[in-house]
Every structure is written in C-alpha cells, then in structure tokens.
N, C-alpha and C positions, 0 to 999 in steps of 0.2 A: 451379535447383531450385524456382522459383516457378511452373513450368508448371502450369496448371490441369488437373485431371482431366476427361476427357470425360464428360459427363452421359449416362447410359443410361436408357431408359424404365424405369419402376418396376414395370410389370406384365409377366407372361409373355405373349409373342405367339405365337399358334398359327394357322397358315393352311395350307390345302391348296394344292397346286401342280398346274397343268395346262398342257400345251402345250409343255413342254421336251422335246427329244430325249433318249432314254435315256442316251446317253453324256455329253451336256452336263450332265444332271442328276446323273449319277454324279460328274463332275468337280466340280460345285458343292458337293455334299455332302462330297466328299473334302477340299475346301478348308477346311472347318471346322477341320481339324487344323493348317493352315498360314496361316490368314488370320483377321482379326477382322471381316471383312465379313459382313453378314447374307446370307441366302439370296437375297433379292430383289436385293441389290447384286451378289452374285456372278453370278447369272444374267444381269443386265443387261449385264455387261462380258464375258461369255464368248462366244466364237465357236466353231463346230465345229472350226476349225483349231487353236485353243488347246487345246480339249479333247483332240484327237488327240495333240498334242505332249505334254501332261501325261501322258496314259495311256501313251504310248510310253515315257516316262521312268520313271514310278513303277510301272507295271504289269509291263512286260516287263523293264526293266533292273534295278529294285530288288526285283522280286518281291512287290509289295504287292497280292496277288490279292484281298484283301477289298474293294478298290475296285469290282471287278466285281459284288459283291453288291448294289451300289446301283443298277445298271442293270437294270430289269425290262422284259421284252419279251414281248408276246403273239404267239402263232403259231397258225395253223390248219394241221393236217396231215391231208389228206383223201385217201381212197382208198389206204389202206395195209392190208396183211394183218393179221389178228389176231396172227399170230406176230410181225410187225414191231412192232405196237403194244405188245406185252408187253415187247419189248426196249427200245423208246423210253422207256417210262415207268419203267424200272427205275433210278430215281434217288432217293436219299434226300431230296434237296432238290428236290421236284417238285410243282407244282400244276397241275391240269387236269381235264378231263372228257372222257369218251369215249362214243360211242353205246352205248346199253344193249341188251344181248341179251334183257333181261327185258321191255322196253317197246316195242321196235321189231321189226318184221318184216324179217328180213335176206334175204328171198327174192329181192329185186331188187338186192341190194348188189353182186353180181358177185364175182369173186375174182381173186387174183394168181396168175399162172402163171410159175413160175421157168423158167430156161433149162434144159430137160431133153432137148433134142435129140430123138432117136427115141422117148424115153419120154413125150413131151408128150401124145400121144393117149391113152395109158393113164391118165396123171394127170388129164386133162380128164374122161375117162369116170368115174373114181372120184369126182371132185368133183361132177359132175352127179348122180351116183347119190345122194350124200349130201344134196344140196339137194332132190332128189325125196323122199327119206325125211323130211327136215326138214318139208317141206310137208304130207306125209301124216300124220305123227305129230302135228304141230301142229293140223291140222284135226280129226283123230280125237280128240285129247285135249280139244279145245274142246267137241265134241259130248258126250263123256263127262261133262265138268264140268256142262254144261247139264242133262244128265239126272239128275245127282246133287244139284245145288244149285238149288233153285227160286228165282226172282227175288222178293225181298220187294216187297210192294205199294208201299212208300215209295221204292223205288229205281227210277230211270228205266232204261228198257231199254238206252239207249246206255251208261250207266255200268256196268250189269250185264254187258253183252257185253265192254266194254273191260277190266273187271277180270278176267273169266274168260279173255280172250285173253292177258293178262299171265301168268296161271297156266299156260296152255297153252304159252306161250313158255318158261316155266321148265323145261318138259320137253323141248320141241323143240330148244332150244339145245344140248343134249348132242350133236346130230348135225351141228352146224356145223363144217366143217373149218377148220383154222388158216389156210388160204389165203383165207378169207372177208374181203372188204374191210370196213373200218370207217373212221371219221373221229374225230379228237380235236382238242381245243384245249388249249394249255398256256400258262401265264404263268410264265416262269422268269427268274432273274437271269442275267447274262452269264457268271458263273463256272460256274454249273450248265450253261449252254448250251455253254460251251467243253468241259467234261469230257464232256457228253453227246455232242457232235459227235465228239470224239476216240474215245469208246468205240464209237459206231456205225460210224465209219470202220474200226474194227478188227474188226468182225464177220466171221464166216465166211459170212454170207448176203449175196449181191449186192444184194438189195432193201434191206436195212438199211444197207449202205454207201452206196447211192444216196440214201437219206433223210438220212444224215449230211451228204452234200455239198449237198443241197437246203436243209437247215437253215442251213448255213454261208452259202450264197449268199443266202438270204432275209434274213439279218441284215446282209448287206453291200450288197444292192441296194435300190432304192427300195421302201419299204413301201407297202402298199395303204392309201389314205386313205379312211376311212369317210365323210368329209364332202366328197369330191371333187366329186360331182355337184351338191350344193347350193352349194358354193363357186364352181363354174364358172358357174352361173346368176347368182349374186350379182355376180360379176365382169362378166358381160355387162350386167347392169343398171347397174352403176356406169360401165361404158364408155360407155353411151348418154348419160350426163350429163357425165362428165369422163374422157377417155381416159387422161390421166396418172395420175389417182387410181385408175382401174381397173387400171392396170398395177401400181401399188403394192400394191393389194389382192391382185392375182393373185400377186405375188411372195411375199406373206405367207401366203396360204391354200393355194396350189397348189405350193409348193416341195417338192422331193423330200426325203424323210427316210430316211436309212439308219440303222437302229436300233442296230447294234453292229459296224460294220465294223472298228474298231480292236481290239476286245476278242476277236474270234473269228478274226482273220486268221491266227493261227498254230496253229489247231486242226487237227491232223493225226492219222493213225493212230498208236496208242500201242504202240510197240515193246515196252515193259515188259509190258503185258497180253498181247500176242500171243506173245512168246517164253516168258513164264511159263506160259501156257496149254499150249503144246506140251510143255514139260517136266513139268508137273503131270499132264497126261493120261497121259504115259508112266509116271510114278511111280505113279499110282493103278493102272494096268493091271498093273504089275510086282508091286505089293504084294498085289493081290487076284486074281492069276492062279490059276485053278482053282477059285475060290469061286463058289458059286451065291448068288443073292439070297435071303436069309431072309425069311419072312413078317414083316410089320410091321403094327402097329395104325395107325388113321387118325391118331392123335396120340400121340406118344411124348415125354414130358417127360424130358429127359436129366438125370440126377443131376449135381450140381455139385461132386463131390469129386475130380475129375481134376486132374492137373497142368496148368498153363497151357500148357506146351510141348506136351502131348498134344492139348489143344484146338486150338491153332494149327495143328499138323500135320494133324489130322483135318479141320479146316475148310478148309484149303488144298486138300485132295484131294477134299472132298465134292462140289464143283460139277463135277468132272471124271470122275464115274463115276455109277452108278445104285444104289449100295448105300446102305443106311440109315446114318445117323450112328453109331448104336450098333454095327452090325456093322463099320463101317470103323474106329471107335475101338478096337474089340477087337484088330484087327490092329496098329494103330499103337501101342497100349499094350503090346503084346508085344515091341516093338522095344527095342533098347538106347538109351541116352540119346544116343549119338553119331549113330545113324541118324535119330532124331527131330530132332535139331538140323540134320542135313543136309536133311531135308524142309522144315524151316522156312526154311533158307537159300535153297532153290529159289524161295521166294515173294518174296525180296528181291534175288535175284541180278542181275536185269536192270533194277533200278529206276534211273531217270534222276534227274538233279539236281532236277527240279521235279515228279516223280511222287509222288502220294499212294500210300501202301501199299495193296495189294489189299484189297478189302472183307473178305476172310477173316481179316485180322489184327484185326478188331474182335472182341475176345474179353473174357471176364470177366463176362458177363451171368449173373445167377442163373437166369433162366428161358429155357430153350432148348427149343423145340418142333420136333421133326422131324415134318412133316406130309405125309401122303400123301392127296391128294384129286383130284377131277376138275379139269381145266384151267379150265373155266368158273367154278367156285367159287373157284379160286385167283386168278383175275383180280380178283375182289372183295377177297380178302384182301391182294392185292399192293398195294392202295392205302394201306395203313398205313405211315406214314413214321417213326414214333417207334420203330423197331426195325431190326435188321440182318437182311436177307434174303439167303440163299444159294440160288440156283436151280440145278437140274440140267436138262440137255437133255431135250426131250420124246422119249418112246420108247413102244413097245408092251409092254415087259417087265413092267409093273405091271398090265396089263389095263385094264378100263374100269368105270365106275360105271353103275348103273341108277337112274334117277330115282325116288325114293320120298319121298313127303310124307305125314305122318300126317293123316288126314282127307280126303285127295284121292284120287280114283280111281287105282289102280295101272295100269301098262301092261297087266297081265293082265286087270284088270277092264274096261279099255277095248278089249280085243281087239287090242292093239298090241304085245304082248311079242315075238311071233315076228318081226314086221317089224323091230322095234328091234334085236333080237339079230342078225338077218341083216345089217342095215345096218352095225352096228358091226364084225361079223366081216369083212365085205367091205372096209371101210375099212382094217382092220388088215392084211388080205391085200395090199391095194394098197400100203400102206406098206412091207411087207416086200419086195414085188417091186421097188419102186423102190430101197430100201436095198441090196438084194443083187444089183442088175443089173450091177455091175462098173464103173459110171461114177461117179467120185468126186463130181461135182457133183450127180448124182441121189441118191446116198446121203445127202448132207447135206440136200438139199431135200425128201427124203421126208417130213420132219416136217410140211410144209404139208398133207399129206393126212390127218393125224391129226385126229379130231373132238374137240370140247371135252369130251366125256365121258371121254376118256382120263385115266387117273390120272397125276399128276406128283408129284414130291417136291421139297420146299423146306424149308430150315431157317429158323426165325424166332427171333432172339435179342432179348430185351427185359428191362425191369425189371418190378417187380410192378405198378406203375400202368398200364403198357401192357397187361399180361396181363389185368388187370381190365377195362380199357376195351374191348379187343377182344372179350372174352367177353360183356360186357354188350351192346355194340352189335350184334354179329353173331348173337346168340341171339334177338334181338327177333322178334316174330311177323310183322313185315312183311318180314323178310329171306328170302332164297332158302334153301330147305331144305338145300342142299348145305353152305353155310358155317355155317348154324345148327347143324348136327351137329358140325362142327369146333369151333365156339366152345364148345359144351356139353362136348365132350371135353377142351378146354383147361381149363375150369372144374373138371371132375371130377379132372383130374390135379393141379391146384393144391390142391384140397380134400383129396386123399389125402395130399399131402406136408405141407400146412400147414392142418390142419383148423380151427384157431382163426381163420384168416383168411377162411374160406368165408362167414361171415356178412356180410362186407363187400360181397359180390357181389350186385347186384340182377339176378338171372338169370331167364331164361324157360326152363322145362322144354320142351325141343324134342320130347319124346316125346308131349306132349299135342296133340290135334288143334286146329287153329286155324280161326278164321272166315275162310274162303277169299274172302269178299267184302270183307275189310278189307285194305288195302295199307299 
C-alpha cells in the first residue's frame, strides 16, 4: 500500500498531430478509453498491423463504429456528372467543395454518357444542343448586362467583366444538363465513407455504383503523396552523401499509405435500402393511383399537428413518388391506423443487424419545408447539414424555372427568351423520348438529359435555429437569386405561423434590386 502515485504534469498539454496514417490515428485516439498512455506514447508504439488487428476486433466484431469517426480522409473525385455529384454529397455528415456553376464556365467540362445503346446518338445530340444554348445564353446575357450596368470609374475593367460574367453564368447555368461533368473534394471520416460507399453501390445508376467502387478502392490502395516529388529529390541528395541514410529517408518519406483499408473493406451494396426502395415505390404507386399532382407553392411549411405515425408513413413514401408532402399526407391520413402501421413496417422490414434506419424515420421536427425549386438552386440548398433532407427523383412533371433577378436584365429584355424556352422544351422532349423508348436502362438514365433549370422537389426538416440560419444566409444579396427567393419564402412562412419570432431574423428583402457589381 506504500506504492507512490505517479506524478503527472500540472498543466494541460495541447498539441496538433501531423503525419500519422488515418487508421493508426483512429486507433491511438480509441486507446484513450483503454490505456493511460499519452497520444505521443500511443503513436510511438503503434504499427499499422496492430491498428488493423484492433480495428478488426472492436470495429467489426464488437460494433464500436464510433472509432471510424476518428479517421478523416481527404478525397478528390474528378470528372463525374452533376447527377452523380448530387448523389455523392447526399450525406448528413459530409464536408467538401464542388466546382461552382456560378463562377466557372462549364463549356469545356464535357459530359458523362450513360450506356444507352441505340439511344446514345439521340442523347448526345440533346446534350450538345444544351451546351450550345448555354454558350449563347451566357454570351448574350453578358452583353445585356454590360449594356445595362456601366463600369464605375473606380472599378478595373478586369474586375467589372469578371463580376458580370458571374451574373451571366447565374442565368446560363439553367441550361446545363445533369450529365455535365464536375469535380469535387471531400474530407470525411471513415464511418461516413463506409455508409457513403454502401449507399452509392446501391444506386440504380451505373455511374454512381462505379464511383462507390472507386472510393472504396481509393481508401484501400496507396494514396497520392503530395510531397512525393520533393521527397524523391531529397532522397537523391542524401543518397549522394550516404546511401544507407538515403534508404532510411526513402523508407520514411516515400512509403505507401493506405488511408482506411480496414474500415471500408466490408462496404457493400445495402440490401436494406434496395429492398425497401422496391417495396416503397410500389406502395406509393398503389396509394396514389389515379391521382394527378396538385399545384404547389415554392415553399410549403407543413403544419405540425399530425400524428407521428402519419409523418413517418408519409416521409417513407415521399422520396418514391413526385407528389407534394401535403397531397401525399392527405391520402395517408385517410387510411386506418392498421394500414398506416403497415406502411411504417415496410420501412423497417428489411433492416439488417447493423443497418441504421432509413433517413425517412428522422421525424418530429417542428419546421418542415416542402420545397419546389430548380435543380441548380437546390444544389446550393443541399449543402445544409443541420437538417434532414428527403429528395425525390428528377423528372419533367414539375416543369422548369425561368431565371429572374430583380434589377438584372430579363431574358426578354436581352432578346433571349425565345431561345431559352426552345432549348428547355427541346431538352424535356429528349428526356421524354429516352424515358419512353422501352429500354429500362434508357428510361432511368433519361434524367441525365434534364437541365439544371428543371424543378425538383425536396423536403427539409429542421429546428428553429436552422430555419433562421438558412433564411438569413441564403437571402443575402450576394446569393443566387434562385435560392434567395426560397429563403425569403421560408422566412415568410415562419413569420406567418410565429409572428413574434420574425423580429429575430436578419433578413434581406429579395424583391429589392441589388447592386449587381457586388458579389
């Protein structure tokens, strides 16, 4: 009993960590719960083999999936379609950036061509026509902006043209097809990566499934070393002085790093999601048989006085049809309790031991906005992570938007309205021809031909703080006029239901003309 207590430092020690492999670092952090070692001591004694052994035991056998939250991995995903990019970033725990259609010219991006067989020629012609219109509308709007907005003397011509080009892209992007190539970077933890890969592998689109496979491979194969070239030169310099030392430096600096081979090795297609999708599609079609889609506002704030069971059943069906939440809920609410429970049961029927419940089970939020807006604007709204988003497939049934910005020349004023309408109508005709050609693969892939101006529907569930945050951020004068209008309507809906809370919003009136030379 006379053993002396180990003396610990009296002050808090804080230090950043660099150079550890993601899985090794995850193991070291996880050891805090099972070891009294410091982080430096843990990392000094851990090898990649021990990390793999630990993760196999505690991650896969005992199900401690939180360990994977500790391994963060950066990825570049380049030359994927806009359609695939939307699917890829559809994670609540996701951080990344994508090429901006507001600030970059996508004329030379190229596009993804799905396997359409005999329909490939028609698809290619439709996409080429959309890019041609994208170029013409962009150039025409730039000239209209120059004619309407003189350059201030204090503003350099380069900055003036760059700013107006961005405004022109705001209009032209409505014509970009979903097949358009983009690129993005993401930094995700291994748990998010595992669920992301599994979800992508379950997609109905071949391109998205292939991206899932490539992500899994990228996490398992040697990563690209940013400092490889500099390290190789250094090794050569050391070699010239001491070959043995040069080899040691080479082993340290040029060794292969596999970022998360253990944590993603079991990422496979998710049978729960796939089988649930099949049954929920059929259930939605049966429930709404003979119904036509009712007109709906841009933003519909759903009242919160329904039973939780009705919300769950409606949410489960929402992503598998094209009806508004309100219209769908009307049908669900008319069902007896037994049938509502049966619909809910469909959502959990195929759930495996380690499956998280479908996203549609995230319910009970006070603020639920059913939003109908153009795909381009939705991609900006899609970035908000502190809310639950339920997406519907892209379709032509909701029509398309026409770009309108207060204070900016309209398509008609620029003499471009007829060309814009003709281009959008032609793209919808191409979509319908592909969808109805009788080839299942072409019917699914027809969505690639839809332009970003196409209206899409999505449900956003959130708390009050997030409703305020989105309304304030997205209504700002520097924002795109598409989502500025949505943010304004969100605010107005909250103001109508909770007028005493409206004064808390620092909101920009989107109906007021803006200074188009400020971004």
